[in-house]
Wavefront OBJ file of the C-alpha trace (Angstrom):
o trace
v 186.734 248.834 -85.217
v 184.076 246.217 -86.035
v 183.532 244.701 -89.502
v 180.899 242.406 -90.995
v 179.493 241.273 -94.354
v 175.990 240.116 -95.378
v 177.320 236.590 -95.843
v 178.326 236.449 -92.161
v 175.373 238.379 -90.705
v 172.253 237.000 -89.032
v 168.796 237.593 -90.496
v 166.994 240.098 -88.284
v 163.624 238.460 -88.911
v 164.918 235.105 -87.672
v 166.435 236.656 -84.558
v 163.312 238.761 -83.903
v 159.741 237.716 -84.717
v 158.545 239.532 -87.848
v 155.267 241.251 -86.989
v 154.735 242.664 -90.495
v 153.204 241.102 -93.621
v 155.388 239.165 -96.015
v 158.648 237.288 -95.805
v 161.938 239.135 -96.194
v 165.583 238.498 -95.246
v 167.362 241.485 -93.696
v 170.971 240.888 -92.618
v 172.190 242.638 -89.444
v 175.591 244.026 -90.385
v 176.293 246.226 -87.367
v 174.724 247.135 -84.032
v 175.357 249.899 -81.532
v 175.227 249.878 -77.743
v 171.941 248.851 -76.146
v 170.580 251.683 -74.029
v 172.635 254.408 -75.696
v 170.587 257.321 -77.092
v 172.298 256.816 -80.468
v 172.015 253.028 -80.472
v 171.678 251.761 -84.041
v 171.336 248.777 -86.344
v 172.635 248.594 -89.927
v 170.800 246.051 -92.110
v 171.350 244.896 -95.679
v 168.651 243.216 -97.755
v 168.955 242.148 -101.372
v 166.839 241.120 -104.317
v 165.053 237.837 -103.693
v 166.276 237.418 -100.152
v 163.853 234.598 -99.406
v 160.840 236.738 -100.205
v 157.922 235.104 -101.974
v 156.101 238.405 -102.313
v 155.917 241.986 -101.107
v 156.698 242.909 -97.487
v 154.248 245.540 -96.292
v 153.353 247.791 -93.365
v 150.435 250.119 -92.632
v 150.966 253.868 -92.235
v 152.934 254.530 -89.028
v 155.729 256.525 -87.402
v 158.592 256.059 -84.932
v 160.562 257.866 -82.272
v 163.711 256.456 -83.906
v 165.114 257.686 -87.232
v 166.150 255.878 -90.412
v 168.221 256.157 -93.575
v 167.397 253.867 -96.489
v 169.684 253.661 -99.545
v 167.894 251.981 -102.449
v 170.497 250.009 -104.394
v 168.022 248.437 -106.815
v 164.339 247.555 -107.118
v 161.054 249.089 -105.995
v 160.421 250.734 -102.630
v 157.078 252.436 -101.894
v 156.851 254.684 -98.826
v 153.217 255.771 -99.408
v 150.403 254.914 -101.797
v 151.870 257.393 -104.288
v 155.529 257.960 -103.331
v 158.337 255.702 -104.523
v 162.015 256.075 -103.590
v 163.882 255.381 -106.860
v 166.927 253.149 -107.093
v 170.068 255.172 -106.433
v 168.331 257.502 -103.990
v 168.640 257.801 -100.193
v 165.589 258.516 -98.005
v 165.829 260.049 -94.529
v 162.963 259.215 -92.153
v 162.958 261.739 -89.283
v 161.497 260.847 -85.911
v 157.727 261.351 -85.528
v 157.091 261.699 -89.287
v 154.420 259.370 -90.706
v 155.045 257.142 -93.720
v 153.298 254.221 -95.372
v 151.592 252.146 -96.450
v 155.066 250.764 -97.087
v 155.852 248.126 -99.730
v 159.212 246.412 -100.098
v 159.056 244.447 -103.349
v 160.908 241.163 -103.704
v 163.255 242.765 -106.272
v 164.440 245.354 -103.710
v 168.057 245.651 -102.531
v 168.533 248.208 -99.768
v 170.940 249.392 -97.074
v 168.991 250.478 -93.968
v 170.199 252.267 -90.860
v 167.817 252.650 -87.905
v 169.028 254.701 -84.942
v 168.022 256.757 -81.921
v 166.945 260.217 -83.026
v 167.882 263.702 -81.895
v 165.356 263.776 -79.045
v 167.254 261.035 -77.224
v 164.490 258.410 -77.271
v 166.936 255.713 -78.302
v 166.486 252.620 -80.460
v 165.564 249.125 -79.306
v 168.054 246.292 -79.604
v 166.924 242.979 -81.136
v 166.908 241.475 -77.630
v 164.621 244.206 -76.281
v 162.311 243.923 -79.278
v 161.943 240.155 -79.070
v 161.279 240.276 -75.323
v 158.502 242.839 -75.865
v 156.918 240.747 -78.640
v 156.935 237.652 -76.460
v 155.260 239.593 -73.629
v 152.531 240.929 -75.920
v 151.810 237.467 -77.318
v 151.747 235.947 -73.833
v 148.922 238.329 -72.952
v 146.789 236.730 -75.628
v 147.163 239.350 -78.329
v 148.198 238.609 -81.897
v 150.102 240.231 -84.744
v 148.379 240.238 -88.125
v 149.010 242.348 -91.233
v 151.338 244.665 -89.338
v 148.798 245.325 -86.556
v 148.775 244.158 -82.935
v 145.247 243.193 -81.805
v 144.048 242.425 -78.298
v 140.805 242.149 -76.299
v 140.574 244.043 -73.005
v 138.828 242.915 -69.778
v 135.545 244.438 -70.972
v 135.673 242.469 -74.201
v 136.552 245.473 -76.336
v 138.827 244.882 -79.330
v 141.891 247.121 -79.768
v 144.128 247.558 -82.828
v 147.533 249.260 -82.750
v 150.427 249.472 -85.176
v 152.718 246.535 -84.399
v 155.849 248.679 -84.070
v 154.131 251.173 -81.762
v 152.753 248.415 -79.545
v 156.110 246.648 -79.350
v 158.070 249.814 -78.638
v 155.608 250.912 -75.936
v 155.907 247.528 -74.233
v 159.709 247.594 -74.392
v 160.000 251.155 -73.048
v 157.352 250.529 -70.391
v 155.125 253.484 -71.242
v 152.732 254.734 -73.891
v 154.556 256.090 -76.914
v 155.189 259.835 -76.800
v 156.296 261.309 -80.113
v 158.409 264.487 -80.089
v 157.379 267.425 -82.243
v 158.644 266.654 -85.782
v 161.657 268.708 -86.866
v 160.889 268.017 -90.524
v 157.553 268.015 -92.312
v 158.094 264.883 -94.370
v 160.466 262.171 -95.528
v 163.516 263.669 -97.266
v 164.488 261.915 -100.514
v 167.953 262.550 -101.977
v 169.137 261.831 -105.517
v 172.713 260.649 -104.978
v 173.743 261.169 -108.624
v 172.705 264.839 -108.501
v 175.388 265.613 -105.885
v 178.973 266.442 -106.891
v 182.168 264.905 -105.610
v 184.324 267.354 -103.649
v 188.026 266.646 -103.169
v 189.179 266.413 -99.578
v 191.844 269.125 -99.208
v 193.508 267.236 -96.368
v 193.682 263.751 -97.927
v 195.182 262.938 -101.340
v 192.977 260.768 -103.521
v 189.909 261.177 -101.296
v 186.667 262.819 -102.465
v 183.363 263.195 -100.642
v 179.737 263.493 -101.677
v 177.920 264.827 -98.599
v 174.147 264.438 -98.884
v 173.253 266.231 -95.682
v 173.691 266.998 -92.002
v 170.494 266.600 -89.984
v 169.211 268.065 -86.696
v 171.137 269.764 -83.930
v 172.848 266.408 -83.235
v 174.777 266.644 -86.528
v 173.759 263.299 -88.035
v 175.474 263.009 -91.439
v 175.044 260.877 -94.532
v 177.240 260.798 -97.609
v 179.627 258.834 -99.778
v 183.409 258.665 -99.971
v 185.454 257.889 -103.079
v 189.038 256.639 -102.802
v 191.596 256.447 -105.580
v 193.863 253.420 -105.640
v 196.331 253.739 -102.770
v 194.424 256.556 -101.046
v 193.969 256.391 -97.275
v 190.853 257.415 -95.359
v 191.105 258.415 -91.704
v 188.095 256.762 -90.035
v 186.651 257.242 -86.557
v 187.535 260.888 -85.968
v 184.143 262.063 -84.609
v 182.801 262.130 -81.051
v 180.030 259.718 -82.052
v 179.757 256.292 -83.707
v 180.654 256.237 -87.412
v 179.780 253.702 -90.120
v 181.207 252.793 -93.520
v 179.742 250.385 -96.072
v 182.006 249.345 -98.942
v 179.804 249.767 -102.000
v 182.522 249.110 -104.598
v 186.164 248.003 -104.497
v 188.599 246.488 -101.996
v 190.315 248.117 -99.021
v 192.819 247.103 -96.368
v 192.959 247.756 -92.645
v 195.895 246.520 -90.531
v 197.098 244.565 -93.580
v 193.788 242.681 -93.820
v 191.847 242.987 -97.107
v 188.105 243.685 -97.110
v 185.880 243.232 -100.136
v 182.701 244.788 -101.490
v 179.697 244.879 -99.083
v 181.851 244.910 -95.932
v 180.536 247.218 -93.206
v 182.795 248.992 -90.682
v 182.008 250.837 -87.454
v 183.841 252.755 -84.749
v 182.682 254.095 -81.376
v 183.222 257.590 -80.048
v 185.913 256.465 -77.590
v 188.028 254.640 -80.196
v 191.163 256.131 -81.707
v 191.062 257.033 -85.418
v 192.215 254.330 -87.797
v 193.336 254.131 -91.443
v 191.541 252.407 -94.306
v 193.456 252.189 -97.603
v 192.100 251.487 -101.082
v 193.621 248.534 -102.950
v 191.705 249.688 -106.052
v 189.300 252.569 -106.746
v 186.581 252.388 -104.083
v 183.260 253.925 -103.145
v 181.881 253.763 -99.611
v 178.741 254.915 -97.842
v 179.598 257.085 -94.832
v 177.316 257.776 -91.842
v 177.946 259.705 -88.640
v 175.466 258.947 -85.863
v 173.974 261.695 -83.628
v 176.301 263.270 -81.093
v 175.011 263.260 -77.498
l 1 2 3 4 5 6 7 8 9 10 11 12 13 14 15 16 17 18 19 20 21 22 23 24 25 26 27 28 29 30 31 32 33 34 35 36 37 38 39 40 41 42 43 44 45 46 47 48 49 50 51 52 53 54 55 56 57 58 59 60 61 62 63 64 65 66 67 68 69 70 71 72 73 74 75 76 77 78 79 80 81 82 83 84 85 86 87 88 89 90 91 92 93 94 95 96 97 98 99 100 101 102 103 104 105 106 107 108 109 110 111 112 113 114 115 116 117 118 119 120 121 122 123 124 125 126 127 128 129 130 131 132 133 134 135 136 137 138 139 140 141 142 143 144 145 146 147 148 149 150 151 152 153 154 155 156 157 158 159 160 161 162 163 164 165 166 167 168 169 170 171 172 173 174 175 176 177 178 179 180 181 182 183 184 185 186 187 188 189 190 191 192 193 194 195 196 197 198 199 200 201 202 203 204 205 206 207 208 209 210 211 212 213 214 215 216 217 218 219 220 221 222 223 224 225 226 227 228 229 230 231 232 233 234 235 236 237 238 239 240 241 242 243 244 245 246 247 248 249 250 251 252 253 254 255 256 257 258 259 260 261 262 263 264 265 266 267 268 269 270 271 272 273 274 275 276 277 278 279 280 281 282 283 284 285 286
């Protein structure tokens, strides 16, 4: 099992050149396996976070998928659509969103991962290498767009993410047929807690299971002294400690700690020192 907290995590935008508009700190809590179809990155960003203004992107789409849990603040996913605080948004592969605005008062937990079609998700190393290659060719990133001039003197504009991903994968982006029509927004408070019949003091709030790869997102509530069996699925799993304190192997872990297990790891126990609430995510099974 791997653990990390925002205080100990690197800022993604310092590790990888930020090709969008604005200035925002996004802490890399956890990462998956580079090259795996369900490779992932869990980021945490909080209010302020070094931002002097809004962080923005043009309208775009990805072959990867995303979950974004809005803890506080303002998050616009289109000109008219806002994901309220306390809601989770699921961004399926190939579905357009934007213009996107992350306000400086925004605190958010973001998971980006390879989607059900198996296209994978770039690691920070792969992303930075692709950006460096694109810049070395004389192009530039500006306002979330990559611009370059071809041999005939013609100017080209492409979404920065699309250009970077195409360079990293070594081919023009091919987007699978969308499984969902739009972004799915979920009101966490509208879901009920359901007691786990196999674990005393454990309750779950499952927000959804997505695609044929059984990607899941939900929350887990632990009473004081309750034990959660973690890492039981044949896919990577993630926990984020939203409230409370837990122990694992006699080591205490405080609020905002993230945990992950891989498919080949044995299940492990996490025990609540006090009442706790955790975000739970199961990655796609391949």
